[in-house]
C-alpha positions as CSV (number, residue, x, y, z in Angstrom):
1,M,116.1,102.1,97.4
2,I,114.3,102.3,94.0
3,F,111.5,100.0,95.2
4,D,110.4,102.4,98.0
5,T,109.2,104.8,95.4
6,Y,107.3,101.9,93.6
7,L,105.7,101.1,97.0
8,I,104.6,104.7,97.6
9,K,103.2,104.8,94.1
10,A,101.3,101.5,94.6
11,F,99.7,102.9,97.7
12,F,98.8,106.1,95.9
13,Y,97.2,104.3,92.9
14,I,95.3,102.0,95.4
15,C,93.8,105.0,97.2
16,L,93.1,106.8,94.0
17,F,91.5,103.9,92.2
18,S,89.4,102.9,95.1
19,G,88.9,106.2,96.8
20,I,87.1,108.0,94.0
21,P,84.3,105.5,93.6
22,L,84.0,104.9,97.4
23,I,83.7,108.7,98.2
24,L,81.2,109.4,95.4
25,S,79.1,106.2,96.3
26,S,79.1,107.2,100.0
27,I,77.9,110.8,99.1
28,T,75.2,109.5,96.8
29,G,74.1,106.9,99.4
30,L,73.9,109.7,102.0
31,L,71.8,111.8,99.8
32,V,69.4,109.0,99.0
33,S,69.0,108.2,102.7
34,V,68.3,111.8,103.5
35,I,65.7,111.9,100.7
36,Q,64.2,108.6,102.0
37,A,64.0,109.9,105.5
38,A,62.3,113.0,104.3
39,T,59.8,111.2,102.1
40,Q,59.5,108.1,104.5
41,V,60.2,105.7,101.7
42,Q,61.8,102.8,103.3
43,E,63.0,100.7,100.2
44,Q,66.4,99.4,101.0
45,S,67.3,98.3,97.5
46,L,67.0,102.0,96.3
47,G,70.1,102.9,98.1
48,F,72.0,99.9,96.7
49,L,70.8,100.6,93.0
50,V,71.9,104.3,93.3
51,K,75.4,103.3,94.6
52,F,75.8,100.7,91.9
53,I,74.8,103.2,89.3
54,T,77.3,105.8,90.7
55,I,80.1,103.3,90.8
56,S,79.3,102.1,87.3
57,G,79.3,105.7,86.0
58,V,82.6,106.5,87.7
59,L,84.3,103.4,86.2
60,A,82.7,104.3,82.7
61,L,84.0,107.7,82.8
62,F,87.5,107.1,84.4
63,G,88.0,103.4,83.6
64,N,90.4,104.2,80.7
65,Y,92.4,106.5,82.9
66,F,92.6,103.9,85.6
67,I,93.6,101.2,83.2
68,S,96.2,103.2,81.4
69,E,97.9,104.4,84.6
70,M,97.9,100.9,85.9
71,V,99.5,99.4,82.8
72,Q,102.1,102.1,82.8
73,F,102.9,101.5,86.3
74,I,103.2,97.7,85.9
75,Q,105.4,98.2,82.9
76,E,107.5,100.5,84.8
77,L,107.7,98.0,87.8
78,L,108.5,95.0,85.7
79,G,111.1,96.9,83.8
80,S,112.9,97.7,87.1
81,L,113.2,94.1,88.1
82,V,116.4,93.9,86.3
83,F,117.9,96.1,89.1
84,L,116.5,93.9,91.8
85,G,119.8,92.2,92.9
86,R,122.0,95.2,92.4
87,G,122.7,97.5,95.4
């Protein structure tokens, strides 16, 4: 089926678009928590601030790529709806 490939592509894009910010924010959160443990600074909002800045930076750097890939995929998907009823 033609729609199996679109499902695989959709899962790939979901993992790509959410995975990159998630992995990078987890790494920066871990680094901040290690630094906080070493310096005994127990400010909880510092970890959230660094994660927010990291995710904002990733979206600023890769946002155009994410949007262009998503628009291209949606256009391709909507263009294939013509073949939906055909075996």
